PDB file of N, CA, C and O in Angstrom, chain B, residues numbered from 101:
ATOM      1  N   UNK B 101      -8.353 -10.827 -26.129  1.00  0.00           N
ATOM      2  CA  UNK B 101      -7.824 -11.645 -24.646  1.00  0.00           C
ATOM      3  C   UNK B 101      -7.272 -10.361 -23.986  1.00  0.00           C
ATOM      4  O   UNK B 101      -7.683 -10.084 -22.859  1.00  0.00           O
ATOM      5  N   UNK B 102      -6.277  -9.466 -24.659  1.00  0.00           N
ATOM      6  CA  UNK B 102      -5.796  -8.643 -23.746  1.00  0.00           C
ATOM      7  C   UNK B 102      -5.993  -7.486 -23.168  1.00  0.00           C
ATOM      8  O   UNK B 102      -5.271  -6.921 -22.347  1.00  0.00           O
ATOM      9  N   UNK B 103      -7.465  -6.986 -23.831  1.00  0.00           N
ATOM     10  CA  UNK B 103      -8.230  -6.268 -23.355  1.00  0.00           C
ATOM     11  C   UNK B 103      -9.121  -6.683 -22.213  1.00  0.00           C
ATOM     12  O   UNK B 103      -9.443  -5.967 -21.266  1.00  0.00           O
ATOM     13  N   UNK B 104      -9.570  -8.267 -22.481  1.00  0.00           N
ATOM     14  CA  UNK B 104     -10.129  -8.702 -21.395  1.00  0.00           C
ATOM     15  C   UNK B 104      -9.666  -8.852 -20.014  1.00  0.00           C
ATOM     16  O   UNK B 104     -10.338  -8.760 -18.987  1.00  0.00           O
ATOM     17  N   UNK B 105      -8.053  -9.166 -20.182  1.00  0.00           N
ATOM     18  CA  UNK B 105      -7.011  -9.238 -18.669  1.00  0.00           C
ATOM     19  C   UNK B 105      -7.285  -7.879 -18.251  1.00  0.00           C
ATOM     20  O   UNK B 105      -7.860  -7.619 -17.193  1.00  0.00           O
ATOM     21  N   UNK B 106      -6.822  -6.898 -19.185  1.00  0.00           N
ATOM     22  CA  UNK B 106      -6.674  -5.684 -18.499  1.00  0.00           C
ATOM     23  C   UNK B 106      -7.992  -4.926 -17.605  1.00  0.00           C
ATOM     24  O   UNK B 106      -7.948  -4.216 -16.600  1.00  0.00           O
ATOM     25  N   UNK B 107      -8.985  -5.333 -18.309  1.00  0.00           N
ATOM     26  CA  UNK B 107     -10.506  -4.817 -17.732  1.00  0.00           C
ATOM     27  C   UNK B 107     -10.635  -5.731 -16.723  1.00  0.00           C
ATOM     28  O   UNK B 107     -11.533  -5.365 -15.965  1.00  0.00           O
ATOM     29  N   UNK B 108     -10.085  -6.858 -16.348  1.00  0.00           N
ATOM     30  CA  UNK B 108      -9.948  -8.067 -15.092  1.00  0.00           C
ATOM     31  C   UNK B 108      -9.520  -6.988 -14.106  1.00  0.00           C
ATOM     32  O   UNK B 108     -10.244  -6.347 -13.344  1.00  0.00           O
ATOM     33  N   UNK B 109      -7.967  -6.901 -14.302  1.00  0.00           N
ATOM     34  CA  UNK B 109      -7.169  -6.289 -13.354  1.00  0.00           C
ATOM     35  C   UNK B 109      -8.014  -5.087 -12.768  1.00  0.00           C
ATOM     36  O   UNK B 109      -7.942  -4.919 -11.551  1.00  0.00           O
ATOM     37  N   UNK B 110      -8.796  -4.246 -13.502  1.00  0.00           N
ATOM     38  CA  UNK B 110      -9.398  -3.198 -12.562  1.00  0.00           C
ATOM     39  C   UNK B 110      -9.953  -3.696 -11.410  1.00  0.00           C
ATOM     40  O   UNK B 110      -9.940  -3.034 -10.372  1.00  0.00           O
ATOM     41  N   UNK B 111     -10.531  -4.998 -11.493  1.00  0.00           N
ATOM     42  CA  UNK B 111     -11.483  -5.553 -10.178  1.00  0.00           C
ATOM     43  C   UNK B 111     -10.692  -6.189  -9.301  1.00  0.00           C
ATOM     44  O   UNK B 111     -11.204  -6.434  -8.208  1.00  0.00           O
ATOM     45  N   UNK B 112      -9.091  -6.671  -9.563  1.00  0.00           N
ATOM     46  CA  UNK B 112      -8.412  -7.497  -8.808  1.00  0.00           C
ATOM     47  C   UNK B 112      -8.190  -6.609  -7.583  1.00  0.00           C
ATOM     48  O   UNK B 112      -7.999  -5.394  -7.636  1.00  0.00           O
ATOM     49  N   UNK B 113      -8.247  -7.500  -6.254  1.00  0.00           N
ATOM     50  CA  UNK B 113      -7.738  -6.863  -5.015  1.00  0.00           C
ATOM     51  C   UNK B 113      -6.867  -7.298  -4.630  1.00  0.00           C
ATOM     52  O   UNK B 113      -6.556  -8.321  -5.241  1.00  0.00           O
ATOM     53  N   UNK B 114      -5.847  -6.881  -3.377  1.00  0.00           N
ATOM     54  CA  UNK B 114      -5.176  -7.625  -2.822  1.00  0.00           C
ATOM     55  C   UNK B 114      -5.122  -7.236  -1.556  1.00  0.00           C
ATOM     56  O   UNK B 114      -5.300  -6.074  -1.192  1.00  0.00           O
ATOM     57  N   UNK B 115      -4.759  -8.623  -0.485  1.00  0.00           N
ATOM     58  CA  UNK B 115      -4.794  -8.030   0.815  1.00  0.00           C
ATOM     59  C   UNK B 115      -3.390  -8.261   1.297  1.00  0.00           C
ATOM     60  O   UNK B 115      -2.681  -9.252   1.472  1.00  0.00           O
ATOM     61  N   UNK B 116      -3.273  -7.064   1.434  1.00  0.00           N
ATOM     62  CA  UNK B 116      -1.844  -6.623   2.388  1.00  0.00           C
ATOM     63  C   UNK B 116      -1.964  -6.293   3.343  1.00  0.00           C
ATOM     64  O   UNK B 116      -3.128  -6.210   3.735  1.00  0.00           O
ATOM     65  N   UNK B 117      -0.759  -5.874   4.376  1.00  0.00           N
ATOM     66  CA  UNK B 117      -0.749  -5.651   6.107  1.00  0.00           C
ATOM     67  C   UNK B 117       0.479  -4.474   5.787  1.00  0.00           C
ATOM     68  O   UNK B 117       1.438  -4.574   5.022  1.00  0.00           O
ATOM     69  N   UNK B 118       0.061  -3.298   6.690  1.00  0.00           N
ATOM     70  CA  UNK B 118       0.935  -2.545   6.847  1.00  0.00           C
ATOM     71  C   UNK B 118       1.499  -2.480   8.060  1.00  0.00           C
ATOM     72  O   UNK B 118       0.692  -2.103   8.910  1.00  0.00           O
ATOM     73  N   UNK B 119       2.947  -2.781   8.610  1.00  0.00           N
ATOM     74  CA  UNK B 119       3.320  -2.801   9.691  1.00  0.00           C
ATOM     75  C   UNK B 119       3.481  -1.277  10.487  1.00  0.00           C
ATOM     76  O   UNK B 119       4.270  -0.552   9.881  1.00  0.00           O
ATOM     77  N   UNK B 120       3.129  -0.904  11.222  1.00  0.00           N
ATOM     78  CA  UNK B 120       3.159   0.402  11.865  1.00  0.00           C
ATOM     79  C   UNK B 120       4.285   0.510  12.871  1.00  0.00           C
ATOM     80  O   UNK B 120       3.931   0.413  14.046  1.00  0.00           O
ATOM     81  N   UNK B 121       5.579   0.694  12.632  1.00  0.00           N
ATOM     82  CA  UNK B 121       6.381   0.464  13.507  1.00  0.00           C
ATOM     83  C   UNK B 121       6.536   1.053  14.602  1.00  0.00           C
ATOM     84  O   UNK B 121       7.082   0.517  15.566  1.00  0.00           O
ATOM     85  N   UNK B 122       6.013   2.406  14.602  1.00  0.00           N
ATOM     86  CA  UNK B 122       5.697   3.130  16.022  1.00  0.00           C
ATOM     87  C   UNK B 122       4.840   2.468  17.160  1.00  0.00           C
ATOM     88  O   UNK B 122       5.206   2.397  18.333  1.00  0.00           O
ATOM     89  N   UNK B 123       3.655   1.992  16.662  1.00  0.00           N
ATOM     90  CA  UNK B 123       2.653   1.121  17.204  1.00  0.00           C
ATOM     91  C   UNK B 123       3.236  -0.424  17.430  1.00  0.00           C
ATOM     92  O   UNK B 123       2.974  -1.138  18.398  1.00  0.00           O
ATOM     93  N   UNK B 124       3.810  -0.654  16.673  1.00  0.00           N
ATOM     94  CA  UNK B 124       4.087  -2.065  16.569  1.00  0.00           C
ATOM     95  C   UNK B 124       2.769  -2.894  16.469  1.00  0.00           C
ATOM     96  O   UNK B 124       2.394  -3.716  17.306  1.00  0.00           O
ATOM     97  N   UNK B 125       2.031  -2.502  15.149  1.00  0.00           N
ATOM     98  CA  UNK B 125       0.709  -3.043  15.007  1.00  0.00           C
ATOM     99  C   UNK B 125       1.029  -3.538  13.582  1.00  0.00           C
ATOM    100  O   UNK B 125       2.106  -3.387  13.006  1.00  0.00           O
ATOM    101  N   UNK B 126       0.020  -4.103  13.140  1.00  0.00           N
ATOM    102  CA  UNK B 126      -0.149  -4.491  11.712  1.00  0.00           C
ATOM    103  C   UNK B 126      -1.493  -4.496  11.322  1.00  0.00           C
ATOM    104  O   UNK B 126      -2.434  -5.124  11.807  1.00  0.00           O
ATOM    105  N   UNK B 127      -1.451  -3.540  10.175  1.00  0.00           N
ATOM    106  CA  UNK B 127      -2.718  -3.262   9.996  1.00  0.00           C
ATOM    107  C   UNK B 127      -3.281  -3.958   8.478  1.00  0.00           C
ATOM    108  O   UNK B 127      -2.547  -3.729   7.516  1.00  0.00           O
ATOM    109  N   UNK B 128      -4.487  -4.756   8.226  1.00  0.00           N
ATOM    110  CA  UNK B 128      -4.531  -5.310   7.238  1.00  0.00           C
ATOM    111  C   UNK B 128      -5.297  -4.486   6.207  1.00  0.00           C
ATOM    112  O   UNK B 128      -6.349  -4.038   6.662  1.00  0.00           O
ATOM    113  N   UNK B 129      -5.025  -4.148   4.847  1.00  0.00           N
ATOM    114  CA  UNK B 129      -5.874  -3.514   3.967  1.00  0.00           C
ATOM    115  C   UNK B 129      -6.150  -4.260   2.738  1.00  0.00           C
ATOM    116  O   UNK B 129      -5.191  -4.877   2.273  1.00  0.00           O
ATOM    117  N   UNK B 130      -7.250  -4.329   2.127  1.00  0.00           N
ATOM    118  CA  UNK B 130      -7.784  -4.287   1.161  1.00  0.00           C
ATOM    119  C   UNK B 130      -7.356  -3.226   0.079  1.00  0.00           C
ATOM    120  O   UNK B 130      -7.643  -2.042   0.252  1.00  0.00           O
ATOM    121  N   UNK B 131      -6.740  -3.605  -0.924  1.00  0.00           N
ATOM    122  CA  UNK B 131      -6.009  -2.504  -1.909  1.00  0.00           C
ATOM    123  C   UNK B 131      -6.437  -3.054  -3.741  1.00  0.00           C
ATOM    124  O   UNK B 131      -6.895  -4.147  -4.073  1.00  0.00           O
ATOM    125  N   UNK B 132      -6.192  -2.219  -4.383  1.00  0.00           N
ATOM    126  CA  UNK B 132      -5.889  -2.476  -5.597  1.00  0.00           C
ATOM    127  C   UNK B 132      -4.954  -2.198  -6.390  1.00  0.00           C
ATOM    128  O   UNK B 132      -4.676  -0.999  -6.424  1.00  0.00           O
ATOM    129  N   UNK B 133      -4.186  -3.063  -7.241  1.00  0.00           N
ATOM    130  CA  UNK B 133      -2.928  -2.845  -8.078  1.00  0.00           C
ATOM    131  C   UNK B 133      -2.311  -1.459  -8.364  1.00  0.00           C
ATOM    132  O   UNK B 133      -1.195  -0.999  -8.123  1.00  0.00           O
ATOM    133  N   UNK B 134      -3.499  -0.904  -9.005  1.00  0.00           N
ATOM    134  CA  UNK B 134      -3.626   0.680  -9.310  1.00  0.00           C
ATOM    135  C   UNK B 134      -3.552   1.754  -8.414  1.00  0.00           C
ATOM    136  O   UNK B 134      -3.497   2.927  -8.781  1.00  0.00           O
ATOM    137  N   UNK B 135      -3.550   1.316  -7.044  1.00  0.00           N
ATOM    138  CA  UNK B 135      -3.667   2.508  -6.159  1.00  0.00           C
ATOM    139  C   UNK B 135      -2.427   2.679  -6.091  1.00  0.00           C
ATOM    140  O   UNK B 135      -1.628   1.855  -6.536  1.00  0.00           O
ATOM    141  N   UNK B 136      -1.961   4.191  -5.307  1.00  0.00           N
ATOM    142  CA  UNK B 136      -0.720   4.891  -5.144  1.00  0.00           C
ATOM    143  C   UNK B 136      -0.446   4.699  -3.593  1.00  0.00           C
ATOM    144  O   UNK B 136      -1.214   4.086  -2.852  1.00  0.00           O
ATOM    145  N   UNK B 137       0.528   5.190  -3.260  1.00  0.00           N
ATOM    146  CA  UNK B 137       0.852   5.220  -2.003  1.00  0.00           C
ATOM    147  C   UNK B 137       0.245   6.594  -1.249  1.00  0.00           C
ATOM    148  O   UNK B 137       0.225   6.859  -0.047  1.00  0.00           O
ATOM    149  N   UNK B 138      -0.156   7.232  -2.190  1.00  0.00           N
ATOM    150  CA  UNK B 138      -1.290   8.411  -1.432  1.00  0.00           C
ATOM    151  C   UNK B 138      -2.437   7.809  -1.364  1.00  0.00           C
ATOM    152  O   UNK B 138      -3.283   8.376  -0.673  1.00  0.00           O
ATOM    153  N   UNK B 139      -2.730   6.830  -1.871  1.00  0.00           N
ATOM    154  CA  UNK B 139      -4.221   6.286  -1.885  1.00  0.00           C
ATOM    155  C   UNK B 139      -4.138   5.371  -0.568  1.00  0.00           C
ATOM    156  O   UNK B 139      -5.203   5.326   0.047  1.00  0.00           O
ATOM    157  N   UNK B 140      -3.314   4.796  -0.137  1.00  0.00           N
ATOM    158  CA  UNK B 140      -2.625   3.749   0.957  1.00  0.00           C
ATOM    159  C   UNK B 140      -2.917   4.889   2.090  1.00  0.00           C
ATOM    160  O   UNK B 140      -3.838   4.647   2.871  1.00  0.00           O
ATOM    161  N   UNK B 141      -2.288   5.963   2.219  1.00  0.00           N
ATOM    162  CA  UNK B 141      -2.335   6.959   3.167  1.00  0.00           C
ATOM    163  C   UNK B 141      -3.909   7.411   3.379  1.00  0.00           C
ATOM    164  O   UNK B 141      -4.227   7.726   4.526  1.00  0.00           O
ATOM    165  N   UNK B 142      -4.897   7.462   2.358  1.00  0.00           N
ATOM    166  CA  UNK B 142      -6.118   8.009   2.615  1.00  0.00           C
ATOM    167  C   UNK B 142      -6.784   7.017   3.474  1.00  0.00           C
ATOM    168  O   UNK B 142      -7.556   7.304   4.388  1.00  0.00           O
ATOM    169  N   UNK B 143      -6.411   5.746   3.097  1.00  0.00           N
ATOM    170  CA  UNK B 143      -7.328   4.389   3.575  1.00  0.00           C
ATOM    171  C   UNK B 143      -6.719   4.102   5.136  1.00  0.00           C
ATOM    172  O   UNK B 143      -7.516   3.764   6.012  1.00  0.00           O
ATOM    173  N   UNK B 144      -5.491   4.229   5.403  1.00  0.00           N
ATOM    174  CA  UNK B 144      -5.106   4.511   6.974  1.00  0.00           C
ATOM    175  C   UNK B 144      -6.042   5.555   7.727  1.00  0.00           C
ATOM    176  O   UNK B 144      -6.761   5.374   8.709  1.00  0.00           O
ATOM    177  N   UNK B 145      -5.796   6.819   6.894  1.00  0.00           N
ATOM    178  CA  UNK B 145      -6.385   7.834   7.945  1.00  0.00           C
ATOM    179  C   UNK B 145      -8.089   7.245   8.249  1.00  0.00           C
ATOM    180  O   UNK B 145      -8.592   7.187   9.371  1.00  0.00           O
ATOM    181  N   UNK B 146      -8.799   6.836   6.919  1.00  0.00           N
ATOM    182  CA  UNK B 146     -10.320   6.417   7.329  1.00  0.00           C
ATOM    183  C   UNK B 146     -10.160   5.138   8.622  1.00  0.00           C
ATOM    184  O   UNK B 146     -11.044   4.939   9.455  1.00  0.00           O
ATOM    185  N   UNK B 147      -9.247   4.597   8.579  1.00  0.00           N
ATOM    186  CA  UNK B 147      -8.941   3.692   9.671  1.00  0.00           C
ATOM    187  C   UNK B 147      -8.469   4.092  11.056  1.00  0.00           C
ATOM    188  O   UNK B 147      -8.172   3.351  11.994  1.00  0.00           O
ATOM    189  N   UNK B 148      -8.460   5.528  10.986  1.00  0.00           N
ATOM    190  CA  UNK B 148      -7.922   6.460  12.108  1.00  0.00           C
ATOM    191  C   UNK B 148      -6.322   6.412  12.451  1.00  0.00           C
ATOM    192  O   UNK B 148      -5.860   6.782  13.531  1.00  0.00           O
ATOM    193  N   UNK B 149      -5.584   5.921  11.410  1.00  0.00           N
ATOM    194  CA  UNK B 149      -4.083   5.936  11.581  1.00  0.00           C
ATOM    195  C   UNK B 149      -3.500   7.441  10.886  1.00  0.00           C
ATOM    196  O   UNK B 149      -3.699   7.814   9.730  1.00  0.00           O
ATOM    197  N   UNK B 150      -2.817   8.082  11.834  1.00  0.00           N
ATOM    198  CA  UNK B 150      -2.237   9.239  10.932  1.00  0.00           C
ATOM    199  C   UNK B 150      -0.976   8.740  10.269  1.00  0.00           C
ATOM    200  O   UNK B 150      -0.196   8.068  10.944  1.00  0.00           O
ATOM    201  N   UNK B 151      -0.730   8.989   9.109  1.00  0.00           N
ATOM    202  CA  UNK B 151       0.498   8.713   8.492  1.00  0.00           C
ATOM    203  C   UNK B 151       1.139   9.807   7.440  1.00  0.00           C
ATOM    204  O   UNK B 151       1.885   9.413   6.544  1.00  0.00           O
ATOM    205  N   UNK B 152       0.851  11.024   7.576  1.00  0.00           N
ATOM    206  CA  UNK B 152       1.576  11.922   6.876  1.00  0.00           C
ATOM    207  C   UNK B 152       2.777  12.228   6.983  1.00  0.00           C
ATOM    208  O   UNK B 152       3.479  12.421   5.990  1.00  0.00           O
ATOM    209  N   UNK B 153       3.191  12.320   8.132  1.00  0.00           N
ATOM    210  CA  UNK B 153       4.665  12.472   8.442  1.00  0.00           C
ATOM    211  C   UNK B 153       5.608  11.234   8.530  1.00  0.00           C
ATOM    212  O   UNK B 153       6.670  11.284   9.151  1.00  0.00           O
ATOM    213  N   UNK B 154       5.143  10.050   7.838  1.00  0.00           N
ATOM    214  CA  UNK B 154       5.565   8.718   8.080  1.00  0.00           C
ATOM    215  C   UNK B 154       5.919   8.186   6.463  1.00  0.00           C
ATOM    216  O   UNK B 154       5.236   8.536   5.500  1.00  0.00           O
ATOM    217  N   UNK B 155       7.111   7.279   6.362  1.00  0.00           N
ATOM    218  CA  UNK B 155       7.285   6.909   5.360  1.00  0.00           C
ATOM    219  C   UNK B 155       7.224   5.621   5.048  1.00  0.00           C
ATOM    220  O   UNK B 155       7.760   4.862   5.856  1.00  0.00           O
ATOM    221  N   UNK B 156       6.486   4.931   3.655  1.00  0.00           N
ATOM    222  CA  UNK B 156       6.280   3.684   3.469  1.00  0.00           C
ATOM    223  C   UNK B 156       7.512   3.184   2.835  1.00  0.00           C
ATOM    224  O   UNK B 156       8.311   3.919   2.255  1.00  0.00           O
ATOM    225  N   UNK B 157       7.670   1.605   2.996  1.00  0.00           N
ATOM    226  CA  UNK B 157       9.077   0.823   3.082  1.00  0.00           C
ATOM    227  C   UNK B 157       8.440  -0.341   2.290  1.00  0.00           C
ATOM    228  O   UNK B 157       7.415  -0.846   2.747  1.00  0.00           O
ATOM    229  N   UNK B 158       8.964  -0.803   1.145  1.00  0.00           N
ATOM    230  CA  UNK B 158       8.712  -2.226   0.843  1.00  0.00           C
ATOM    231  C   UNK B 158       9.994  -3.111   0.103  1.00  0.00           C
ATOM    232  O   UNK B 158      10.355  -2.958  -1.064  1.00  0.00           O
ATOM    233  N   UNK B 159      10.534  -3.994   1.009  1.00  0.00           N
ATOM    234  CA  UNK B 159      11.591  -4.855   0.416  1.00  0.00           C
ATOM    235  C   UNK B 159      12.873  -3.782   0.331  1.00  0.00           C
ATOM    236  O   UNK B 159      13.645  -3.719  -0.626  1.00  0.00           O
ATOM    237  N   UNK B 160      12.951  -2.791   1.765  1.00  0.00           N
ATOM    238  CA  UNK B 160      14.140  -1.980   2.079  1.00  0.00           C
ATOM    239  C   UNK B 160      14.258  -0.908   1.275  1.00  0.00           C
ATOM    240  O   UNK B 160      15.268  -0.206   1.236  1.00  0.00           O
ATOM    241  N   UNK B 161      13.120  -0.708   0.519  1.00  0.00           N
ATOM    242  CA  UNK B 161      13.061   0.398  -0.637  1.00  0.00           C
ATOM    243  C   UNK B 161      11.574   1.445  -0.431  1.00  0.00           C
ATOM    244  O   UNK B 161      10.354   1.278  -0.439  1.00  0.00           O
ATOM    245  N   UNK B 162      12.467   2.492  -0.267  1.00  0.00           N
ATOM    246  CA  UNK B 162      11.314   3.738  -0.030  1.00  0.00           C
ATOM    247  C   UNK B 162      10.600   4.072  -1.181  1.00  0.00           C
ATOM    248  O   UNK B 162      11.161   4.232  -2.265  1.00  0.00           O
ATOM    249  N   UNK B 163       9.234   4.204  -0.993  1.00  0.00           N
ATOM    250  CA  UNK B 163       8.017   4.111  -1.891  1.00  0.00           C
ATOM    251  C   UNK B 163       7.606   5.416  -2.046  1.00  0.00           C
ATOM    252  O   UNK B 163       7.533   6.121  -1.039  1.00  0.00           O
ATOM    253  N   UNK B 164       7.269   5.950  -3.335  1.00  0.00           N
ATOM    254  CA  UNK B 164       7.437   7.415  -3.677  1.00  0.00           C
ATOM    255  C   UNK B 164       5.783   7.627  -3.601  1.00  0.00           C
ATOM    256  O   UNK B 164       5.044   6.653  -3.747  1.00  0.00           O
ATOM    257  N   UNK B 165       5.318   8.802  -3.392  1.00  0.00           N
ATOM    258  CA  UNK B 165       3.970   9.192  -3.337  1.00  0.00           C
ATOM    259  C   UNK B 165       3.134   8.842  -4.401  1.00  0.00           C
ATOM    260  O   UNK B 165       1.955   8.579  -4.162  1.00  0.00           O
ATOM    261  N   UNK B 166       3.635   8.796  -5.703  1.00  0.00           N
ATOM    262  CA  UNK B 166       2.503   8.619  -6.805  1.00  0.00           C
ATOM    263  C   UNK B 166       2.683   7.285  -7.444  1.00  0.00           C
ATOM    264  O   UNK B 166       2.088   6.968  -8.474  1.00  0.00           O
ATOM    265  N   UNK B 167       3.464   6.562  -6.852  1.00  0.00           N
ATOM    266  CA  UNK B 167       3.885   4.817  -7.381  1.00  0.00           C
ATOM    267  C   UNK B 167       3.045   4.187  -7.113  1.00  0.00           C
ATOM    268  O   UNK B 167       2.691   4.213  -5.934  1.00  0.00           O
ATOM    269  N   UNK B 168       2.417   3.434  -7.940  1.00  0.00           N
ATOM    270  CA  UNK B 168       1.275   2.355  -7.581  1.00  0.00           C
ATOM    271  C   UNK B 168       1.817   1.234  -7.572  1.00  0.00           C
ATOM    272  O   UNK B 168       2.904   0.987  -8.093  1.00  0.00           O
ATOM    273  N   UNK B 169       0.884   0.195  -6.788  1.00  0.00           N
ATOM    274  CA  UNK B 169       1.506  -0.768  -5.701  1.00  0.00           C
ATOM    275  C   UNK B 169       1.695  -1.769  -6.988  1.00  0.00           C
ATOM    276  O   UNK B 169       2.394  -2.741  -6.700  1.00  0.00           O
ATOM    277  N   UNK B 170       1.309  -1.751  -8.103  1.00  0.00           N
ATOM    278  CA  UNK B 170       1.956  -2.670  -9.405  1.00  0.00           C
ATOM    279  C   UNK B 170       3.211  -2.132  -9.810  1.00  0.00           C
ATOM    280  O   UNK B 170       4.042  -2.925 -10.253  1.00  0.00           O
ATOM    281  N   UNK B 171       3.481  -0.975  -9.738  1.00  0.00           N
ATOM    282  CA  UNK B 171       4.927  -0.373 -10.250  1.00  0.00           C
ATOM    283  C   UNK B 171       5.930  -0.839  -9.015  1.00  0.00           C
ATOM    284  O   UNK B 171       7.147  -0.800  -9.192  1.00  0.00           O
ATOM    285  N   UNK B 172       5.472  -1.196  -7.997  1.00  0.00           N
ATOM    286  CA  UNK B 172       6.189  -1.236  -6.612  1.00  0.00           C
ATOM    287  C   UNK B 172       6.586  -2.678  -6.328  1.00  0.00           C
ATOM    288  O   UNK B 172       7.369  -3.085  -5.468  1.00  0.00           O
ATOM    289  N   UNK B 173       5.778  -3.477  -7.365  1.00  0.00           N
ATOM    290  CA  UNK B 173       5.760  -4.988  -7.343  1.00  0.00           C
ATOM    291  C   UNK B 173       5.126  -5.541  -6.181  1.00  0.00           C
ATOM    292  O   UNK B 173       5.487  -6.618  -5.705  1.00  0.00           O
ATOM    293  N   UNK B 174       4.074  -4.757  -5.646  1.00  0.00           N
ATOM    294  CA  UNK B 174       3.469  -5.391  -4.422  1.00  0.00           C
ATOM    295  C   UNK B 174       2.257  -6.385  -4.995  1.00  0.00           C
ATOM    296  O   UNK B 174       1.449  -6.288  -5.919  1.00  0.00           O
ATOM    297  N   UNK B 175       2.558  -7.449  -3.917  1.00  0.00           N
ATOM    298  CA  UNK B 175       1.649  -8.209  -4.523  1.00  0.00           C
ATOM    299  C   UNK B 175       0.360  -8.700  -3.635  1.00  0.00           C
ATOM    300  O   UNK B 175       0.188  -8.084  -2.583  1.00  0.00           O
ATOM    301  N   UNK B 176      -0.389  -9.552  -3.896  1.00  0.00           N
ATOM    302  CA  UNK B 176      -1.194 -10.344  -2.482  1.00  0.00           C
ATOM    303  C   UNK B 176      -0.445 -10.853  -1.459  1.00  0.00           C
ATOM    304  O   UNK B 176       0.429 -11.691  -1.681  1.00  0.00           O
ATOM    305  N   UNK B 177      -0.724 -10.378  -0.186  1.00  0.00           N
ATOM    306  CA  UNK B 177      -0.043 -10.936   1.109  1.00  0.00           C
ATOM    307  C   UNK B 177       1.141 -10.136   1.604  1.00  0.00           C
ATOM    308  O   UNK B 177       1.653 -10.345   2.703  1.00  0.00           O
ATOM    309  N   UNK B 178       1.612  -9.091   0.645  1.00  0.00           N
ATOM    310  CA  UNK B 178       2.643  -8.335   0.762  1.00  0.00           C
ATOM    311  C   UNK B 178       2.600  -7.719   2.258  1.00  0.00           C
ATOM    312  O   UNK B 178       1.467  -7.515   2.694  1.00  0.00           O
ATOM    313  N   UNK B 179       3.502  -7.452   2.953  1.00  0.00           N
ATOM    314  CA  UNK B 179       3.782  -6.509   3.973  1.00  0.00           C
ATOM    315  C   UNK B 179       4.981  -5.231   3.906  1.00  0.00           C
ATOM    316  O   UNK B 179       6.203  -5.347   3.817  1.00  0.00           O
ATOM    317  N   UNK B 180       3.993  -3.771   3.997  1.00  0.00           N
ATOM    318  CA  UNK B 180       4.684  -2.680   4.107  1.00  0.00           C
ATOM    319  C   UNK B 180       5.369  -2.366   5.289  1.00  0.00           C
ATOM    320  O   UNK B 180       5.182  -3.124   6.240  1.00  0.00           O
ATOM    321  N   UNK B 181       6.154  -1.371   5.439  1.00  0.00           N
ATOM    322  CA  UNK B 181       6.575  -1.006   6.624  1.00  0.00           C
ATOM    323  C   UNK B 181       6.383   0.567   6.488  1.00  0.00           C
ATOM    324  O   UNK B 181       6.781   1.213   5.518  1.00  0.00           O
ATOM    325  N   UNK B 182       5.761   1.065   7.521  1.00  0.00           N
ATOM    326  CA  UNK B 182       5.565   2.568   7.832  1.00  0.00           C
ATOM    327  C   UNK B 182       6.023   3.044   8.838  1.00  0.00           C
ATOM    328  O   UNK B 182       5.517   2.801   9.933  1.00  0.00           O
ATOM    329  N   UNK B 183       7.193   3.907   8.677  1.00  0.00           N
ATOM    330  CA  UNK B 183       7.993   4.315   9.705  1.00  0.00           C
ATOM    331  C   UNK B 183       8.257   5.989  10.008  1.00  0.00           C
ATOM    332  O   UNK B 183       8.501   6.637   8.991  1.00  0.00           O
ATOM    333  N   UNK B 184       8.239   6.558  10.969  1.00  0.00           N
ATOM    334  CA  UNK B 184       8.285   8.094  11.343  1.00  0.00           C
ATOM    335  C   UNK B 184       9.333   8.410  10.415  1.00  0.00           C
ATOM    336  O   UNK B 184      10.340   7.718  10.263  1.00  0.00           O
ATOM    337  N   UNK B 185       9.035   9.639   9.699  1.00  0.00           N
ATOM    338  CA  UNK B 185      10.279  10.432   9.014  1.00  0.00           C
ATOM    339  C   UNK B 185      10.537  11.341  10.229  1.00  0.00           C
ATOM    340  O   UNK B 185       9.814  11.762  11.131  1.00  0.00           O
ATOM    341  N   UNK B 186      12.414  11.553   9.778  1.00  0.00           N
ATOM    342  CA  UNK B 186      13.020  12.439  10.906  1.00  0.00           C
ATOM    343  C   UNK B 186      12.877  13.767  10.125  1.00  0.00           C
ATOM    344  O   UNK B 186      13.245  14.825  10.635  1.00  0.00           O
TER     345      UNK B 186
END
């Protein structure tokens, strides 16, 4: 049963939003729990948003580049904040 649960989580998708603070825009994204912050950056670049000199925050905590969404407790419907680094 545990193996089945792990294999099903591979296909799980979350619908989250990234609030682009500089543009005051909400960008919807479909992600997987095992995606990292670097994967999020790549998704945003495909959507035409440059995010390389910006920092992701979730629940007032800065996210690390190699942290997975699951490790950060990001779930379906979560909103991440993306702000310019100084």
